[in-house]
C-alpha positions in Angstrom: -13.1 -17.2 4.5 -9.6 -17.6 3.5 -7.9 -15.8 6.7 -5.0 -13.7 5.7 -2.5 -15.3 7.8 -2.6 -18.5 6.1 -2.1 -17.3 2.5 1.4 -18.1 1.7 3.0 -14.6 -0.8 5.5 -15.0 -2.5 8.2 -12.5 -2.5 8.3 -10.8 -6.1 11.7 -10.4 -8.6 11.3 -6.5 -7.4 10.9 -7.5 -3.0 14.0 -10.3 -4.1 16.0 -7.2 -5.6 15.4 -4.8 -1.9 16.2 -7.9 -0.7 19.8 -8.0 -2.1 20.1 -4.3 -0.8 18.7 -4.7 2.9 20.5 -7.5 3.9 20.4 -7.8 7.7 16.7 -6.0 7.5 13.5 -6.0 6.4 11.4 -5.6 2.7 8.1 -4.3 2.8 5.2 -5.3 0.7 3.0 -1.9 -0.1 -0.2 -1.7 -1.1 -0.5 1.8 -3.0 1.0 4.5 -5.6 3.6 6.0 -3.5 6.9 7.0 -4.6 10.4 6.2 -2.8 10.6 8.7 -0.8 6.3 9.3 -0.3 5.2 9.4 3.7 3.8 5.4 3.3 0.9 5.1 6.4 1.1 1.6 8.6 -2.4 0.8 7.2 -0.8 0.5 3.1 1.6 -2.2 4.6 1.0 -5.8 3.7 3.1 -7.4 5.0 6.9 -7.8 5.3 9.6 -10.3 5.3 13.3 -10.9 7.0 16.4 -10.7 6.0 19.3 -12.2 6.5 23.0 -11.2 6.3 23.5 -12.5 2.5 20.8 -10.5 1.6 18.0 -13.1 0.7 14.5 -13.4 2.2 14.0 -15.4 4.9 11.5 -16.8 6.9 7.8 -16.6 5.8 5.2 -13.8 4.4 4.2 -11.7 7.9 0.3 -10.0 7.7 0.5 -6.4 8.6 -3.1 -6.9 10.8 -3.9 -3.3 10.3 -3.8 -3.7 6.7 -7.2 -2.0 4.5 -7.5 -2.4 1.1 -6.8 1.1 -1.0 -10.2 3.0 -1.9 -9.7 2.6 -6.0 -11.9 5.2 -7.6 -13.8 3.8 -11.4 -14.4 6.3 -13.7 
């Protein structure tokens, strides 16, 4: 079994673009159908990357230990 913390997360092109718009902040990976203005429950956050002052992702992905995979209904 592979632990969540040992999985390497590579930022998506969308995460890289968001980092450029959020210098000095954080970029979060969220699982589920949430819009840009929707409330995102903490368990839907897979984890985050720190963004440096130049708008580039710095450091490793920090996994959220409380993340839970969303329930997917199958017809």
